[in-house]
C-alpha positions in Angstrom: 143.7 141.9 47.1 141.6 139.3 49.0 143.3 136.2 50.3 143.0 132.9 48.4 142.0 129.8 50.3 143.7 126.9 48.7 143.3 123.1 49.0 145.2 120.4 47.0 143.8 117.2 45.6 146.2 114.8 43.9 145.8 111.1 43.3 142.8 109.1 44.6 143.2 109.1 48.4 140.5 111.7 48.7 137.4 111.9 46.6 135.8 115.1 45.2 133.4 115.2 48.2 136.3 116.2 50.4 137.0 119.3 48.3 133.3 120.2 48.0 132.6 119.8 51.7 135.7 121.8 52.6 134.6 124.6 50.3 131.1 124.5 51.9 132.5 124.6 55.4 134.7 127.6 54.6 131.7 129.5 53.2 129.6 128.6 56.2 132.2 129.7 58.8 133.7 133.0 57.5 132.4 136.4 56.6 135.9 137.6 55.5 136.3 138.4 51.8 138.2 135.6 50.1 138.3 133.3 47.1 138.6 129.5 47.1 140.7 127.4 44.8 141.5 123.7 44.4 144.9 122.9 42.8 144.4 119.4 41.3 145.3 116.8 38.8 141.7 115.8 38.3 138.8 118.3 38.5 136.1 115.8 37.9 133.2 116.2 40.3 134.5 119.4 41.9 132.1 122.3 42.3 134.6 125.0 43.3 137.1 126.9 41.1 140.1 124.8 40.1 143.5 125.1 38.5 146.1 122.6 37.3 148.5 121.8 40.1 151.6 122.1 37.9 153.6 119.3 39.6 153.7 115.6 39.7 155.1 115.4 43.3 153.2 112.7 45.2 151.0 113.0 48.3 152.0 115.7 50.9 155.0 116.7 48.9 152.7 118.3 46.4 152.1 121.1 49.0 155.4 122.5 48.0 153.8 123.8 44.8 152.3 126.5 47.1 155.8 128.1 47.0 156.2 127.8 43.2 155.7 131.1 41.3 152.7 130.3 39.1 149.8 132.2 37.6 147.1 130.8 39.8 148.7 132.0 43.0 151.0 134.8 42.0 150.6 138.0 44.0 148.0 136.4 46.4 148.2 135.6 50.1 147.4 131.9 50.4 145.6 130.2 53.3 146.1 126.5 52.7 143.9 123.9 54.3 144.3 120.1 54.1 141.4 118.2 52.7 140.8 116.4 56.0 140.2 119.7 57.9 136.8 120.0 59.5 135.6 123.5 60.3 133.1 123.8 63.2 133.3 127.6 64.1 134.2 131.0 62.8 137.6 130.9 61.1 138.0 134.6 60.4 141.2 134.9 62.5 143.0 132.7 60.0 142.2 135.1 57.2 143.0 138.1 59.4 146.6 137.0 59.9 149.0 139.3 58.0 152.4 138.0 58.9 154.8 136.4 56.5 154.3 132.7 57.2 152.2 130.8 59.7 152.1 127.0 60.2 150.9 124.5 62.8 153.1 123.2 65.6 153.0 119.4 65.4 150.4 118.1 67.8 152.7 115.4 69.1 156.2 117.0 68.8 156.3 120.6 70.0 159.5 121.3 68.1 158.0 120.0 64.8 155.8 121.7 62.2 152.4 120.6 60.9 151.6 121.8 57.3 147.9 121.0 57.4 147.1 124.8 57.7 149.5 127.5 56.4 149.2 131.1 55.6 151.8 132.3 53.1 152.5 135.9 52.2 153.1 136.5 48.4 156.7 135.6 47.5 157.6 134.1 50.8 159.4 130.7 50.7 160.2 130.5 47.0 163.5 128.8 47.9 161.5 125.9 49.3 160.5 125.1 45.8 163.6 126.2 44.0 166.0 124.2 46.2 163.9 121.1 46.4 165.4 117.9 44.9 164.3 114.3 44.8 167.0 113.6 47.4 164.9 115.6 49.9 162.1 113.0 49.6 164.6 110.3 50.4 166.1 112.1 53.4 163.0 113.5 55.1 159.7 112.1 56.1 157.5 114.8 54.6 157.1 118.4 53.3 156.8 119.8 56.9 160.2 118.5 57.7 161.6 120.3 54.7 159.8 123.5 55.6 161.0 123.3 59.2 164.6 122.8 58.2 164.5 126.0 56.0 162.0 128.4 57.6 161.2 130.4 60.6 157.4 130.5 61.0 154.7 131.9 63.2 152.7 129.1 64.8 149.0 129.1 64.8 148.7 127.7 68.4 150.6 130.7 69.7 148.7 133.2 67.6 145.2 131.9 68.3 145.3 129.5 71.3 142.6 126.9 71.2 141.3 127.8 67.8 142.9 124.8 66.0 142.8 121.4 67.6 143.5 117.8 66.7 140.7 115.3 66.5 142.8 112.5 68.0 144.5 114.6 70.7 141.8 117.0 71.8 138.3 115.8 70.7 137.8 112.4 72.2 135.4 113.9 74.7 133.8 116.4 72.4 134.9 119.7 70.8 136.9 121.9 73.2 135.3 125.2 74.0 136.4 127.9 71.5 137.7 125.5 68.9 136.9 126.4 65.3 139.1 124.1 63.2 139.7 120.4 63.7 142.6 118.6 62.0 142.1 114.9 61.1 145.7 114.0 60.6 146.3 110.3 59.9 143.5 107.9 60.8 140.6 108.0 61.1 139.6 110.2 58.2 136.4 112.3 58.5 134.3 110.0 56.4 135.0 107.2 58.8 133.7 109.1 61.9 129.9 108.7 61.7 128.8 108.2 65.3 129.3 111.8 66.5 126.5 114.3 66.1 128.8 117.3 65.6 130.6 115.4 62.8 127.3 114.6 61.2 126.3 118.2 61.2 129.7 119.7 60.3 130.9 117.3 57.7 128.5 114.5 56.6 125.6 116.8 56.1 127.6 119.7 54.7 126.3 120.6 51.3 127.7 123.3 49.0 126.7 126.7 50.2 127.5 129.9 48.4 128.7 133.0 50.2 125.6 134.9 49.0 123.2 132.3 50.4 125.1 132.3 53.8 125.1 136.1 54.1 121.4 136.3 53.1 120.6 133.8 55.8 122.6 135.8 58.4 120.6 139.0 57.5 117.2 137.4 57.9 
């Protein structure tokens, strides 16, 4: 079964354009078979397939629903992408990963995890949902701290060096050679970066593109 690329939109921090542009960037930058899905509490304005998120956890804690047995995800490998992810090159390697669980190493703290991009084998990590309680939110800063405390994961930077970079850490003088995915963690957010030509091309001018249109263009 083909992998499922998933994003999550809850609350009002990110508008529908973030989902639609992420979907378009995925279609532009992979030729691997896949499906795309947004788990959300409000599908208004979204042009991609959606499903109810089935949790009222706020903000980044809502990512834990990826480990919840549910009809929309059951039996599928999930490649999760944060909404403030900007894709600038071929991302097929992320879809080719076939290990149990891959996650980012924190860009500032080498011993920490970053949950902006995760690949999860079906059935892996169910305990992260089952053992989660409101006390966890009081004790820990975010979902990635809960995942780190309870999981051993492959890390993307070790698997594919240089493919995933941080806008703030690595891109102040342009996109590093070989980079395919740029994480906009914290501030600024992608819609606030308007002066850079590569951001204009990759995000601001990114319209919805179907896989059929992209493949047809590649053949011509």
